[in-house]
Structure formats: C-alpha cells, structure tokens
C-alpha positions as CSV (number, residue, x, y, z in Angstrom):
1,X,0.0,0.0,0.0
2,X,2.8,2.4,1.0
3,X,4.6,1.6,-2.3
4,X,1.5,2.3,-4.3
5,X,1.0,5.7,-2.6
6,X,4.7,6.5,-3.3
7,X,4.3,5.7,-6.9
8,X,1.1,7.7,-7.1
9,X,2.8,10.6,-5.4
10,X,5.7,10.5,-7.9
11,X,3.1,10.5,-10.7
12,X,1.5,13.6,-9.3
13,X,4.8,15.3,-9.2
14,X,5.5,14.4,-12.8
15,X,2.1,15.6,-13.8
16,X,2.5,18.9,-11.8
17,X,5.8,19.7,-13.6
18,X,4.2,19.0,-17.0
19,X,1.2,21.1,-16.1
20,X,3.4,24.0,-14.9
21,X,5.1,24.1,-18.3
22,X,1.7,24.1,-20.1
23,X,0.3,26.7,-17.8
24,X,3.1,29.2,-18.5
25,X,2.3,29.1,-22.2
26,X,-1.5,29.3,-21.7
27,X,-1.3,32.3,-19.4
28,X,0.7,34.2,-22.0
29,X,-2.0,34.2,-24.7
30,X,-5.7,33.6,-25.3
31,X,-6.4,30.0,-24.1
32,X,-8.9,29.4,-26.9
33,X,-6.3,30.3,-29.5
34,X,-4.1,27.5,-28.1
35,X,-6.5,24.8,-29.4
36,X,-5.6,23.0,-32.6
37,X,-7.4,24.3,-35.7
38,X,-9.6,22.0,-38.0
39,X,-8.3,20.5,-41.2
40,X,-10.0,20.7,-44.6
41,X,-10.0,18.6,-47.7
42,X,-9.2,15.3,-46.2
43,X,-10.0,12.1,-48.1
44,X,-12.1,9.7,-46.2
45,X,-11.8,6.0,-45.8
46,X,-15.4,4.6,-45.6
47,X,-16.7,1.1,-44.8
48,X,-20.5,0.8,-45.3
49,X,-23.1,-1.8,-44.6
50,X,-26.9,-1.9,-44.5
51,X,-28.7,-2.9,-41.3
52,X,-32.4,-2.6,-40.4
53,X,-33.3,0.0,-42.9
54,X,-30.1,2.1,-42.2
55,X,-26.9,2.5,-44.1
56,X,-24.1,2.5,-41.5
57,X,-20.8,4.1,-42.5
58,X,-17.6,3.8,-40.5
59,X,-15.6,6.8,-41.5
60,X,-11.9,7.5,-40.9
61,X,-10.4,10.9,-41.8
62,X,-6.6,10.6,-41.7
63,X,-5.7,14.0,-40.3
64,X,-2.2,15.4,-41.0
65,X,-2.0,17.2,-37.6
66,X,-5.0,15.9,-35.7
67,X,-4.4,12.1,-36.1
68,X,-7.1,9.7,-37.3
69,X,-10.6,11.1,-36.9
70,X,-13.2,8.2,-36.6
71,X,-17.0,8.5,-36.5
72,X,-20.0,6.5,-37.5
73,X,-22.7,7.8,-39.8
74,X,-26.3,6.4,-39.8
75,X,-28.4,7.2,-42.8
76,X,-31.9,6.1,-43.9
77,X,-31.9,3.4,-46.6
78,X,-32.9,4.4,-49.2
79,X,-32.0,8.0,-49.0
80,X,-35.0,10.3,-49.3
81,X,-35.0,13.0,-52.0
82,X,-34.9,15.9,-49.5
83,X,-31.9,17.0,-47.5
84,X,-31.4,15.4,-44.1
85,X,-31.1,17.2,-40.8
86,X,-27.7,16.4,-39.2
87,X,-27.6,15.2,-35.6
88,X,-24.1,14.9,-34.0
89,X,-24.0,12.7,-30.8
90,X,-21.3,13.1,-28.2
91,X,-21.7,10.5,-25.5
92,X,-19.4,9.4,-22.7
93,X,-15.9,8.4,-23.7
94,X,-16.9,5.5,-26.0
95,X,-16.9,5.0,-29.8
96,X,-19.6,6.3,-32.1
97,X,-21.3,2.9,-32.4
98,X,-21.7,2.7,-28.7
99,X,-23.0,6.2,-28.5
100,X,-25.7,5.5,-31.0
101,X,-26.7,2.1,-29.7
102,X,-29.5,3.3,-27.6
103,X,-30.8,6.0,-30.0
104,X,-33.7,4.3,-31.7
105,X,-36.5,5.4,-34.1
106,X,-34.0,7.8,-35.8
107,X,-36.2,8.4,-38.8
108,X,-35.2,10.5,-41.9
109,X,-32.1,12.1,-40.3
110,X,-28.4,11.7,-40.6
111,X,-27.1,10.7,-37.1
112,X,-23.3,10.8,-36.4
113,X,-21.5,9.2,-33.4
114,X,-18.0,10.4,-32.8
115,X,-15.2,8.1,-31.6
116,X,-13.3,9.9,-28.9
117,X,-9.5,9.7,-29.4
118,X,-8.9,8.5,-25.9
119,X,-10.0,5.2,-24.3
120,X,-12.6,5.2,-21.5
121,X,-10.2,3.0,-19.5
122,X,-7.1,5.2,-19.8
123,X,-6.8,5.9,-16.1
124,X,-4.9,3.2,-14.1
125,X,-3.3,1.6,-17.1
126,X,0.4,0.6,-16.9
127,X,2.6,3.7,-17.4
128,X,-0.4,5.9,-17.1
129,X,1.7,8.8,-15.8
130,X,4.1,8.5,-18.7
131,X,1.2,8.7,-21.1
132,X,-0.1,12.0,-19.8
133,X,1.6,14.3,-22.4
134,X,0.2,12.2,-25.3
135,X,-3.2,12.0,-23.6
136,X,-3.3,15.7,-23.2
137,X,-2.5,16.3,-26.8
138,X,-5.2,13.9,-27.9
139,X,-7.8,15.5,-25.6
140,X,-6.9,19.0,-26.9
141,X,-7.6,17.9,-30.5
142,X,-11.2,16.9,-29.8
143,X,-12.9,20.2,-30.9
144,X,-10.9,20.4,-34.1
145,X,-11.4,16.7,-34.8
146,X,-15.2,17.0,-34.5
147,X,-15.2,20.2,-36.6
148,X,-13.1,18.5,-39.3
149,X,-15.7,15.7,-39.3
150,X,-18.5,18.2,-39.7
151,X,-16.6,19.8,-42.6
152,X,-16.5,16.4,-44.4
153,X,-20.1,15.8,-43.7
154,X,-21.2,19.2,-45.0
155,X,-19.5,18.3,-48.3
156,X,-21.7,15.2,-48.8
157,X,-24.8,15.5,-51.0
158,X,-27.4,14.5,-48.4
159,X,-27.1,16.9,-45.3
160,X,-29.1,20.1,-44.8
161,X,-26.4,22.6,-43.6
162,X,-29.1,24.8,-42.1
163,X,-30.4,22.0,-39.7
164,X,-27.4,20.9,-37.7
165,X,-27.6,20.0,-34.0
166,X,-25.0,18.9,-31.4
167,X,-26.1,16.5,-28.6
168,X,-23.7,16.2,-25.7
169,X,-24.4,13.7,-23.0
170,X,-22.3,13.5,-19.7
171,X,-18.7,14.2,-20.7
172,X,-20.0,15.0,-24.2
173,X,-21.9,17.9,-22.6
174,X,-18.7,19.2,-21.1
175,X,-16.9,19.1,-24.5
176,X,-19.8,20.4,-26.6
177,X,-19.4,24.2,-26.0
178,X,-15.7,24.1,-27.1
179,X,-16.7,22.1,-30.2
180,X,-19.6,24.4,-31.1
181,X,-17.3,27.5,-30.6
182,X,-14.5,26.1,-32.8
183,X,-17.0,25.0,-35.4
184,X,-18.6,28.4,-35.5
185,X,-15.3,30.1,-35.8
186,X,-14.6,27.7,-38.7
187,X,-17.8,28.9,-40.5
188,X,-20.3,26.1,-39.4
189,X,-23.7,27.2,-38.1
190,X,-24.8,24.8,-35.3
191,X,-28.2,26.2,-34.3
192,X,-29.3,23.7,-31.7
193,X,-27.3,22.1,-28.8
194,X,-28.3,19.8,-26.0
195,X,-26.1,19.7,-22.8
196,X,-27.2,16.7,-20.8
197,X,-25.8,15.9,-17.4
198,X,-22.8,18.2,-17.7
199,X,-21.1,20.6,-15.4
200,X,-18.2,23.0,-15.0
201,X,-15.3,23.4,-14.1
202,X,-13.5,20.2,-14.8
203,X,-11.9,20.2,-11.4
204,X,-15.3,19.8,-9.7
205,X,-16.0,16.7,-11.8
206,X,-12.7,15.1,-10.8
207,X,-13.3,15.8,-7.1
208,X,-16.6,13.9,-7.3
209,X,-15.5,11.1,-9.6
210,X,-15.3,7.7,-7.8
211,X,-13.2,6.2,-10.7
212,X,-10.2,8.4,-9.7
213,X,-8.3,6.6,-7.0
214,X,-7.0,6.7,-4.4
215,X,-9.6,9.2,-3.2
216,X,-7.1,11.7,-1.7
217,X,-5.7,12.2,-5.2
218,X,-9.0,13.8,-6.4
219,X,-8.4,17.1,-4.5
220,X,-4.8,17.2,-5.6
221,X,-5.7,16.6,-9.3
222,X,-8.7,19.0,-9.4
223,X,-6.8,22.3,-9.7
224,X,-4.2,20.7,-12.0
225,X,-6.9,19.5,-14.3
226,X,-8.5,23.0,-14.2
227,X,-5.2,24.5,-15.3
228,X,-4.5,21.9,-17.9
229,X,-7.9,21.9,-19.6
230,X,-8.5,25.6,-19.4
231,X,-8.8,26.0,-23.2
232,X,-11.6,23.4,-23.2
233,X,-13.5,24.9,-20.2
234,X,-17.2,25.4,-21.2
235,X,-17.2,28.9,-19.7
236,X,-14.5,29.9,-22.1
237,X,-16.8,29.2,-25.0
238,X,-20.5,29.6,-24.0
239,X,-20.5,33.4,-24.0
240,X,-19.5,33.3,-27.7
241,X,-22.3,31.0,-28.8
242,X,-25.7,31.6,-30.2
243,X,-28.6,29.3,-31.0
244,X,-31.1,27.2,-29.0
245,X,-30.0,25.2,-25.9
246,X,-31.6,22.4,-23.9
247,X,-30.0,21.6,-20.5
248,X,-30.9,18.3,-19.0
249,X,-29.7,17.5,-15.4
250,X,-30.2,15.0,-12.6
251,X,-31.6,16.3,-9.3
252,X,-29.4,14.0,-7.2
253,X,-26.4,13.8,-9.6
254,X,-23.4,13.0,-7.5
255,X,-20.9,12.9,-10.4
256,X,-21.9,16.4,-11.5
257,X,-22.5,18.3,-8.2
258,X,-25.0,21.1,-8.0
259,X,-22.4,23.9,-8.0
260,X,-21.0,22.5,-11.3
261,X,-24.5,22.1,-12.8
262,X,-25.5,25.7,-11.8
263,X,-22.3,27.1,-13.3
264,X,-23.1,25.4,-16.6
265,X,-26.7,26.6,-16.5
266,X,-25.8,30.2,-15.8
267,X,-23.1,30.4,-18.4
268,X,-25.3,29.0,-21.2
269,X,-26.9,31.8,-23.2
270,X,-30.5,32.3,-24.0
271,X,-32.8,31.0,-25.4
272,X,-32.4,27.9,-23.2
273,X,-34.7,25.3,-21.8
274,X,-33.8,23.5,-18.5
275,X,-35.3,20.1,-17.5
276,X,-34.4,18.4,-14.3
277,X,-35.0,14.6,-13.8
278,X,-35.0,12.8,-10.5
279,X,-32.2,10.4,-9.6
280,X,-28.5,10.3,-10.1
281,X,-26.2,10.6,-13.1
282,X,-27.3,9.1,-16.4
283,X,-25.8,5.9,-17.8
284,X,-26.4,2.8,-20.0
285,X,-26.7,0.1,-17.3
286,X,-29.9,-1.9,-16.9
287,X,-30.8,0.2,-13.8
288,X,-30.5,3.4,-15.9
289,X,-32.5,2.4,-19.0
290,X,-35.8,4.0,-17.9
291,X,-34.0,7.3,-17.2
292,X,-32.1,7.1,-20.5
293,X,-35.2,6.6,-22.5
294,X,-36.8,9.6,-20.8
295,X,-33.7,11.7,-21.7
296,X,-33.8,10.5,-25.3
297,X,-37.6,11.2,-25.6
298,X,-37.3,14.6,-24.1
299,X,-34.4,15.5,-26.4
300,X,-36.3,14.3,-29.5
301,X,-39.4,16.3,-28.6
302,X,-37.4,19.5,-28.0
303,X,-35.5,19.0,-31.3
304,X,-38.8,18.6,-33.2
305,X,-40.5,21.6,-31.4
306,X,-37.6,23.8,-32.3
307,X,-37.3,22.7,-35.9
308,X,-34.0,20.9,-35.7
309,X,-35.4,17.5,-36.9
310,X,-38.5,16.2,-38.6
311,X,-41.4,14.9,-36.6
C-alpha cells in the first residue's frame, strides 16, 4: 500500500511539472487560441453496410495534424430526395457505435456518433503517468477533430447545412461548448445544442469522480486539471455561442455536483430550456434504462419543437 502511494505521489509530481510548463504558455496568450485548428479537404476511408433500414458508414479521416478522426454515420436506406437534418451525438468516452446504440427510431435524419480519441479506461493503465503528455495532446484535438468531421459531412450530397444540431451527454456535454465554438469560428452554423448531465469546471468533476483513485488524489488533481484543460473549459466558450439550448440534469447527480451544474446553467446563453430529472447521473446500465429513454424522448421532442429535426 505504501509503495502504491509512493508511486502515485511521484506520478502527481511528474504531472505537476508537466502542467506547470503548459500553464506558463497558456497564461501568455488567449487560451482558446491555443487549441488546434480544424483540417479541410481530407480524403475519407469509408466502410459501409446496410442494417435494419439504415446505411451504416464507419468513416476515418486521416488527419495530418489531428491524427485519425473516426466516426459513425447512420443514414436512412434508401436516402430520401430531401436533404437530411444532421444530428451529431457526443456520448461518454466511447466509440460512435456505442453512443448511437440506444438512440432508436431515428427516422429520416443523418445521425453521427463520434469516436473519442482516448479510451474510457485510460486511467490506471500501466505507465499511465508517462502517457499523460500524449493523452493531453489527444484531448486537446477533440474540438478540431469534430469540426473536421463536420466539414467532411457538409461536403456530402445529403445533409441540410441549415439544420445541424449537437447533442452532448455526460462528458459529451462538457466538450460540446468548445466544439460548437470552434465549429462556429470555422464557419459552421450549429443552431441547436443539448447539454445533458454536464457541469463545469473540470476540477469539480474530478473531485466527485469515484473512478479516480486513491480518493485523496482527487483534491490534488482538481486544480491541476482546471489549469491543464482551461482552453476546453465550457465557460471559455459559452459566452461566444448563439442558438437554442436544452439543458438536462439530474436532481441528485453525485458525479456532476449542483455547483457545477449551476455554473453550466448560468453560463449557457438564452434561449435555453432547463429540464431536471429525478435520480443520479445518467448511464447505460440496466438500472439506468428508464431514465435514459426519458432523456432521449425529451431530447427528441425538444428538437422537433424547435425545428431541428423532422417529426
């Protein structure tokens, strides 16, 4: 046990030194300007199959600076003659197929599930501390990666560029504002955004995350994470955004504490709709299915009522 704590303590020291170097550069310029920029004109590698009335495309965009950008595209089969509303789904840190698995009755819409560039199980792996610099670089590419994917999608013959929505669930809700901001700066108009079960700042989420162990490390990591991920912080981006926003939250969410939820609510511009569900944080376990279906149904109704998707 003592040996494990010593190793963890050394890891924190290594991390702190790395963060200090990053922080010095961030404080010397606009944090948002430190994020990577999207790429244009990439040639996609596409594998397609038809399943249950949908064409499923697994797309890889080999980025020159951003690394491989992977996402799944679900299209109605056959394609209708009219242009399709584009729905981009950002779930927890899983791949696009997992993120779309529970989204049923899609209808005549193009639905995209993004593959995060980092694994959901990255914490606690062998040599975790040594991987921190590369993990950091991967995380920082996320807004530019998603925007690059949107650029490719917009060049396809089937999407309606005036009906594009961004759906962020859990960690996806935390990343969504930076993605929407970078996409807007790149010339893409995202008119509807759902922020479900998110919060800010990042440090508050680390403090309440049971998956970060040992528990004492949470309070040590929280300010470090806030510093490291400052350019991705939702409050850095929300004030620059326009459009329609739906905020979904859990009344007893222990992962996203009330202070973090309130900060996200207050920073989100109008017009916004806020819906609070009973219970804890959302998820995809059997015990979470009823809540998940309520969240999906509420999201669909809001998107229809606001003109983002077809009834």
